[in-house]
C-alpha positions in Angstrom: -30.9 -22.0 -84.7 -32.0 -18.9 -82.8 -34.9 -20.7 -81.3 -32.5 -23.2 -79.9 -30.1 -20.6 -78.5 -32.8 -18.5 -76.7 -33.9 -21.1 -74.2 -30.2 -21.8 -73.5 -29.4 -18.1 -72.8 -32.5 -17.7 -70.7 -31.4 -20.7 -68.6 -28.0 -19.1 -68.1 -29.7 -15.8 -67.0 -31.9 -17.7 -64.5 -28.9 -19.4 -63.1 -27.0 -16.1 -62.8 -29.9 -14.4 -61.1 -30.3 -17.2 -58.7 -26.6 -17.0 -57.8 -26.9 -13.3 -57.2 -29.8 -13.7 -54.8 -28.6 -16.9 -53.1 -25.2 -17.1 -51.6 -24.5 -19.8 -48.9 -22.8 -18.4 -45.8 -19.1 -19.2 -45.4 -18.6 -22.6 -43.7 -16.8 -21.0 -40.7 -19.4 -18.3 -40.1 -21.1 -18.7 -36.7 -24.3 -16.9 -35.8 -25.8 -18.8 -32.9 -29.4 -18.8 -32.1 -31.6 -15.7 -31.3 -31.6 -15.0 -27.6 -35.0 -16.1 -26.3 -35.2 -13.3 -23.6 -34.7 -10.5 -26.1 -37.0 -12.1 -28.7 -39.8 -12.6 -26.1 -40.0 -8.8 -25.7 -41.0 -8.3 -29.4 -44.6 -8.3 -30.6 -45.8 -11.5 -32.2 -45.7 -10.1 -35.7 -42.1 -8.8 -35.3 -41.0 -12.1 -33.8 -42.3 -14.0 -36.8 -40.6 -11.6 -39.2 -37.3 -11.8 -37.3 -37.4 -15.6 -37.1 -38.0 -15.7 -40.9 -35.1 -13.2 -41.5 -32.7 -15.2 -39.3 -33.6 -18.4 -41.0 -33.0 -16.8 -44.4 -29.6 -15.5 -43.3 -28.6 -19.0 -42.1 -29.7 -20.4 -45.4 -27.8 -17.7 -47.4 -30.9 -16.2 -48.9 -29.7 -12.7 -48.4 -32.3 -10.9 -50.5 -35.2 -12.4 -48.6 -33.4 -11.7 -45.4 -33.0 -8.0 -46.2 -36.6 -7.6 -47.1 -37.7 -9.1 -43.7 -35.2 -6.9 -41.9 -36.3 -3.7 -43.6 -39.9 -4.6 -42.6 -38.7 -4.7 -39.0 -37.0 -1.3 -39.2 -33.9 0.2 -37.6 -35.7 0.5 -34.2 -35.6 -3.3 -33.8 -32.6 -4.5 -31.8 -31.8 -7.1 -34.4 -32.0 -4.9 -37.5 -28.3 -3.9 -37.7 -27.2 -7.3 -36.5 -29.1 -9.0 -39.3 -27.6 -6.6 -41.9 -24.2 -7.3 -40.5 -24.5 -11.0 -41.1 -25.9 -10.4 -44.6 -22.8 -8.3 -45.3 -20.5 -11.0 -44.0 -22.2 -13.6 -46.3 -21.7 -11.2 -49.2 -18.0 -10.8 -48.2 -18.2 -7.2 -47.1 -16.5 -7.4 -43.7 -15.9 -3.7 -43.2 -19.6 -2.9 -43.9 -20.6 -5.8 -41.5 -18.4 -4.3 -38.8 -20.1 -1.0 -39.1 -23.5 -2.6 -38.8 -22.4 -4.6 -35.7 -21.0 -1.5 -34.0 -24.2 0.4 -34.8 -26.1 -2.4 -33.1 -24.0 -2.3 -30.0 -24.2 1.5 -29.8 -28.0 1.1 -29.3 -28.3 -2.4 -27.8 -25.0 -3.4 -26.1 -26.6 -6.5 -24.6 -27.2 -8.2 -28.0 -24.2 -10.7 -28.1 -24.9 -11.7 -31.7 -23.2 -8.3 -32.7 -20.2 -9.2 -30.7 -20.1 -12.7 -32.1 -20.0 -11.1 -35.6 -17.3 -8.6 -34.7 -15.1 -11.3 -33.1 -15.1 -13.3 -36.3 -14.2 -10.3 -38.3 -11.3 -9.4 -36.0 -10.2 -13.0 -35.9 -10.1 -13.2 -39.7 -8.1 -10.0 -39.9 -5.6 -11.3 -37.4 -6.5 -8.8 -34.8 -6.7 -11.2 -31.9 -6.5 -8.5 -29.2 -9.8 -7.0 -30.4 -11.4 -10.5 -30.9 -10.3 -11.3 -27.4 -12.2 -8.3 -26.0 -15.4 -9.4 -27.8 -15.1 -12.9 -26.5 -14.7 -11.6 -23.0 -17.7 -9.3 -23.3 -19.8 -12.3 -24.6 -18.8 -14.3 -21.6 -19.8 -11.5 -19.2 -23.3 -12.1 -20.4 -23.1 -15.9 -20.7 -20.1 -17.3 -18.9 -20.6 -20.8 -20.5 -21.2 -19.6 -24.0 -20.5 -22.8 -26.1 -18.8 -21.0 -29.0 -17.1 -18.0 -27.3 -15.7 -19.8 -24.3 -13.3 -22.1 -26.1 -12.2 -19.3 -28.5 -11.5 -17.0 -25.5 -9.6 -19.7 -23.5 -7.5 -20.7 -26.5 -6.4 -17.1 -27.1 -5.9 -16.4 -23.4 -3.8 -19.5 -22.8 -1.6 -19.1 -25.9 -1.0 -15.4 -25.6 -0.3 -15.6 -21.9 2.3 -18.4 -22.4 3.9 -16.6 -25.3 4.2 -13.3 -23.4 5.5 -14.9 -20.3 8.2 -16.7 -22.3 9.1 -13.4 -24.0 9.2 -11.6 -20.7 11.5 -14.2 -19.2 13.9 -13.8 -22.1 14.0 -10.0 -21.6 14.8 -10.5 -17.9 17.6 -13.0 -18.8 19.2 -10.5 -21.1 18.9 -7.8 -18.4 16.2 -5.8 -20.1 14.0 -5.3 -17.0 11.9 -2.5 -18.5 10.7 -4.6 -21.5 10.3 -7.6 -19.2 8.0 -5.7 -16.9 6.0 -4.3 -19.8 5.6 -7.8 -21.3 4.5 -9.4 -18.0 1.9 -6.6 -17.7 0.6 -7.6 -21.1 0.4 -11.2 -20.0 -1.9 -10.0 -17.1 -4.1 -8.4 -19.6 -5.0 -11.8 -20.9 -4.8 -13.7 -17.6 -5.2 -11.3 -14.7 -4.7 -14.0 -12.1 -1.4 -15.4 -13.5 0.7 -16.3 -10.5 3.8 -16.4 -12.5 3.4 -12.9 -13.9 2.4 -11.4 -10.5 5.4 -13.0 -8.8 7.8 -11.8 -11.5 6.4 -8.3 -11.3 6.5 -8.2 -7.5 10.2 -9.1 -7.6 10.9 -6.5 -10.2 9.2 -3.7 -8.3 10.7 -4.8 -5.0 14.2 -4.7 -6.5 13.5 -1.2 -7.9 12.3 -0.1 -4.5 8.7 0.4 -5.6 7.2 -1.5 -2.6 3.7 -0.2 -3.1 3.4 -1.9 -6.5 5.3 -4.9 -5.4 2.8 -5.5 -2.6 -0.1 -5.3 -5.1 1.4 -8.2 -7.0 2.4 -10.2 -4.0 -1.1 -10.0 -2.6 -2.5 -11.2 -6.0 0.0 -14.1 -6.0 -0.8 -15.2 -2.4 -4.5 -15.0 -3.2 -4.0 -17.5 -6.1 -1.8 -19.8 -4.0 -2.6 -19.1 -0.3 -0.6 -22.0 1.1 2.7 -21.4 -0.6 5.1 -20.7 2.2 7.8 -19.2 0.0 5.4 -16.6 -1.6 4.0 -15.8 1.8 7.4 -15.2 3.2 8.4 -12.8 0.4 5.0 -11.0 0.8 5.5 -10.7 4.6 9.1 -9.5 4.2 8.0 -6.8 1.7 5.2 -5.7 4.0 7.7 -5.4 6.8 10.1 -3.5 4.6 7.2 -1.1 3.6 6.4 -0.5 7.3 3.0 -2.2 7.1 3.8 -4.0 10.4 0.3 -5.1 11.3 -0.3 -6.8 8.0 3.1 -8.5 8.1 2.5 -9.7 11.6 -0.6 -11.7 10.5 1.4 -13.5 7.8 4.4 -14.1 9.9 2.2 -15.6 12.6 0.6 -17.9 10.1 4.0 -18.9 8.8 5.2 -19.7 12.3 2.3 -22.1 12.8 3.5 -24.0 9.7 7.1 -23.9 10.7 7.3 -23.5 14.5 11.0 -23.9 14.7 11.9 -21.2 12.3 14.2 -18.8 14.3 14.2 -16.1 11.6 10.4 -15.8 11.7 10.4 -15.8 15.5 12.9 -13.0 15.6 11.0 -11.0 13.0 7.8 -11.5 15.0 9.5 -10.2 18.2 10.8 -7.2 16.3 7.3 -6.3 15.0 5.6 -6.8 18.3 8.1 -4.6 20.0 7.6 -1.8 17.4 3.8 -2.1 17.7 3.9 -2.2 21.5 2.2 -5.5 21.6 2.6 -7.1 25.0 1.5 -10.4 26.2 -0.7 -9.3 29.0 -0.1 -11.0 32.4 -3.1 -12.5 34.1 -2.9 -9.7 36.8 -4.1 -7.2 34.2 -7.5 -8.9 34.0 -7.9 -8.3 37.7 -7.8 -4.5 37.5 -11.6 -4.1 37.1 -12.1 -5.9 40.4 -9.5 -3.9 42.3 -11.1 -1.8 45.2 -8.0 0.4 45.3 -5.9 0.6 42.2 -2.2 0.6 42.5 0.6 2.4 40.7 1.6 -0.7 38.8 -2.0 -1.3 37.7 -2.3 2.3 36.5 1.0 1.9 34.6 -0.3 -1.2 32.8 -3.7 0.3 32.1 -2.2 3.4 30.4 0.3 1.4 28.4 -2.3 -1.0 27.0 -5.1 1.5 26.4 -2.8 4.0 24.7 -0.3 1.6 23.1 -0.8 2.9 19.6 -1.2 6.6 20.6 1.6 7.5 22.9 5.1 6.7 21.7 8.1 5.5 23.7 10.2 8.3 25.1 13.6 9.0 23.5 16.8 8.4 25.4 17.6 6.1 28.3 14.8 4.9 30.6 14.9 6.0 34.2 16.7 3.9 36.9 14.1 2.1 39.0 15.3 -0.2 41.7 12.1 -1.8 43.0 10.2 -3.1 40.0 12.2 -6.3 39.1 9.5 -8.5 40.7 6.5 -6.5 39.5 4.3 -8.1 36.9 4.0 -4.7 35.3 7.7 -3.8 35.1 7.7 -3.2 31.3 4.6 -1.0 31.6 6.1 0.9 34.5 9.3 1.7 32.5 7.1 2.8 29.6 4.9 5.3 31.5 7.8 6.5 33.8 9.9 7.2 30.7 7.2 9.4 29.4 6.9 11.3 32.7 3.3 10.3 33.2 4.0 8.4 36.4 6.6 9.5 39.0 9.9 7.8 40.0 10.9 9.1 43.4 14.3 10.7 44.0 15.6 7.5 45.6 14.9 5.7 42.3 11.9 3.8 43.8 8.5 3.5 42.1 6.6 1.9 44.8 4.5 -0.2 42.5 2.0 -1.4 45.2 1.2 2.1 46.4 -2.5 2.8 46.2 -3.5 5.7 44.0 -5.6 8.5 45.5 -8.0 10.8 43.6 -5.5 13.7 43.8 -2.7 11.5 42.4 -5.1 10.2 39.7 -5.9 13.8 38.7 -2.2 14.6 38.3 -1.6 11.4 36.3 -4.5 12.2 33.9 -3.3 15.9 33.6 0.2 14.7 32.5 -1.4 12.3 30.1 -3.6 15.1 28.6 -0.6 17.4 28.3 1.3 14.6 26.4 -1.6 14.0 24.1 -2.0 17.8 23.4 1.7 17.9 22.3 0.9 15.1 19.8 -1.8 17.3 18.3 -5.0 16.1 20.1 -7.2 18.9 21.4 -9.1 19.1 24.7 -11.7 21.8 25.3 -12.4 23.1 28.8 -16.0 22.6 29.6 -15.9 24.7 32.7 -13.8 27.9 33.0 -11.2 27.3 35.8 -12.0 30.6 37.5 -15.5 29.4 38.1 -14.5 26.2 39.8 -14.4 26.3 43.6 -13.0 23.2 45.4 -14.0 23.1 49.0 -11.4 20.5 50.3 -8.3 21.4 48.2 -6.7 24.8 48.8 -4.9 26.8 46.0 -1.6 26.2 47.8 -2.0 22.4 47.6 0.5 20.6 45.4 -2.3 18.8 43.5 -4.6 21.9 43.2 -3.6 22.9 39.7 -3.9 19.4 38.1 -7.2 18.8 39.9 -8.6 22.2 38.8 -7.7 21.6 35.1 -8.8 18.0 35.0 -12.2 19.1 36.5 -12.3 21.9 33.9 -12.1 19.3 31.1 -15.0 17.5 32.8 -12.9 14.3 33.1 -13.1 14.2 36.9 -15.8 16.0 38.9 -16.7 17.4 42.2 -19.3 16.2 44.7 -22.5 18.2 45.2 -20.9 20.0 48.2 -18.0 21.0 45.9 -15.6 18.5 47.6 -13.1 16.5 45.5 -12.1 14.0 48.2 -8.4 14.1 47.2 -7.3 11.3 49.6 -10.0 8.8 48.5 -8.6 5.7 46.8 -9.5 5.1 43.2 -11.1 1.8 42.3 -10.1 -0.3 39.3 -13.5 0.3 37.6 -13.2 4.1 38.1 -9.7 4.2 36.8 -10.8 2.3 33.6 -13.7 4.7 33.2 -11.5 7.8 33.4 -8.9 6.4 31.0 -11.5 5.3 28.4 -13.1 8.8 28.7 -9.9 10.4 27.6 -9.5 7.8 24.9 -13.0 8.7 23.6 -12.2 12.4 23.6 -9.4 12.0 21.1 -11.0 9.5 18.7 
């Protein structure tokens, strides 16, 4: 009887031992193949050992796998990864997670560790952490055949869930929770137009235009041709005082809707605030003028310094002889600032030729205006060392000439003459104006 029982018991032990050393991996466990680039860096012996270990893991022969991994040693990039999958097969997920994290601490580029962690987090219901691992895998391999569908499924589902939840909060008047939930949706789908638009409107209503603009910009980037979104973005830019940026969008909208009077009016408002003028054709003739006129100087100063010198406060001066001048708006601008003179009889004499003495006075007034705005000008030549042969100290223009020469903006001839009555050419006027512009930039 005993003789018959012994073979039976021995058979049971053999079966039990084989079960202890062989445990097939769970059907849902995904490992993927070893990355060829990383494996290629190993020695031939280590590569053979690793491939054996990986095959044993896939077959569920954990004891054999552990022996091969121990032979590789902890310095091998796949040592902890392999032990992690062995632990998963043996149903020790916490130990497996520790192994995968140890692998990533040393070798963050090995995606097999992230694949293992993602599956652990997914099984534990921690989708937010699984999502992070899927995203990191896709950074290395954007078309990863296993991680990509997992990532996209979570992203789509969570985004839709959170946006529905946020909409419900807004409908019940809970703006704070609605905003927080939309921001969570952007965590999963950073380019969600729906979430960006909703957040832009929330921030705009709350008066936080800076944050509203961030989300409007993202929304218009996603759907660049949507006129409604563009209009809201442009309106918010205008409201925030970002006139140049709003101008670009309004001009684009006007090309799509040429008859829109609201956009046309807004564009006119912006252009007026920015000092943008539609330059008459006569402006282009200034460089070719042999003797520049007062109206040409007025236009030149207004255009060159349009973003630097502001409009004067109060009523503009009364000028009776500029209604037919092509530069009338420029004349009003510079005359209001006191840079160009209006005569006591309210005439400007727009066609009058500018002499060098008059140009010195105009530039001196411009410099004084710029100094009051915080720009600094350094005298290159001490005024007491300047001797002007053809302009006496009693001359009306002596002081402005002296000071503008001291700044080295206009100069004297070799014989120390200034030639105060000589006409200024268009090219010379442009050179002098651009010299001052260069000094303040």
